[in-house]
C-alpha positions as CSV (number, residue, x, y, z in Angstrom):
1,M,-157.6,3.7,109.8
2,Y,-158.5,4.5,106.1
3,A,-158.1,7.8,104.4
4,E,-161.4,9.7,102.5
5,R,-160.9,12.7,100.7
6,L,-163.4,15.8,101.4
7,I,-163.4,19.2,99.7
8,L,-165.1,21.5,102.1
9,E,-166.1,25.3,101.1
10,T,-166.0,28.2,103.0
11,D,-168.2,31.6,103.1
12,L,-167.0,34.8,103.3
13,S,-166.6,34.5,107.1
14,G,-164.6,31.2,107.2
15,K,-167.6,29.0,108.1
16,L,-168.4,25.6,106.7
17,K,-171.1,26.1,103.9
18,Q,-171.9,22.2,104.7
19,V,-171.1,20.5,107.3
20,P,-170.3,16.8,106.3
21,K,-171.7,13.7,107.3
22,L,-169.2,11.8,109.6
23,P,-168.9,8.2,110.8
24,P,-170.6,7.9,114.6
25,N,-168.2,7.4,117.6
26,K,-165.0,7.8,116.0
27,Q,-162.0,10.1,116.8
28,L,-161.0,11.8,113.2
29,E,-157.4,13.5,112.4
30,A,-157.9,16.3,109.8
31,I,-155.0,18.2,107.8
32,F,-156.7,21.3,105.9
33,L,-154.7,22.1,102.6
34,V,-155.8,25.1,101.1
35,I,-156.2,24.6,97.4
36,E,-154.9,28.0,95.2
37,D,-157.5,29.8,93.5
38,S,-154.6,30.4,90.6
39,S,-155.6,28.9,87.6
40,E,-151.8,28.8,87.0
41,A,-151.0,26.5,89.4
42,A,-153.2,24.0,87.8
43,V,-151.8,24.3,84.3
44,A,-148.4,24.4,85.6
45,G,-146.6,21.3,84.1
46,R,-143.5,19.3,84.9
47,S,-140.5,20.7,83.4
48,P,-137.2,19.1,83.1
49,H,-134.2,20.3,85.6
50,P,-132.3,23.0,83.8
51,D,-129.2,21.5,83.8
52,I,-130.3,18.9,81.1
53,V,-132.2,20.9,79.2
54,G,-131.3,20.4,75.5
55,K,-129.0,17.6,76.3
56,T,-131.3,14.5,76.1
57,K,-132.1,12.4,73.2
58,I,-134.3,10.0,72.7
59,I,-132.9,7.0,70.8
60,G,-135.8,4.2,70.0
61,D,-139.0,3.4,70.6
62,V,-140.2,4.7,74.6
63,F,-142.9,2.3,74.6
64,D,-141.3,-1.0,74.1
65,S,-138.9,-0.3,77.0
66,V,-142.1,-1.8,79.3
67,P,-144.3,-4.6,78.5
68,E,-147.6,-3.3,77.7
69,P,-149.0,-4.9,80.6
70,S,-147.7,-2.9,82.8
71,W,-148.5,0.1,82.0
72,D,-151.9,0.1,83.8
73,F,-153.8,1.4,80.2
74,P,-157.8,1.5,81.0
75,K,-159.3,-0.8,78.8
């Protein structure tokens, strides 16, 4: 089993604009997640829990906490 991500678009009546090509003679399981139109959802970032806001202090260099090869930066 493998996963393949497809983003499908619908018209005003809810019908697919384009039907994707699927593998022959296979069973498929589909889970549909509706992508929200709100641009705020895409911009919303992570924030700390209210209990720890303003109470944390970074002491030292955080980049030295893990060796550079473990960061998986593209080269």
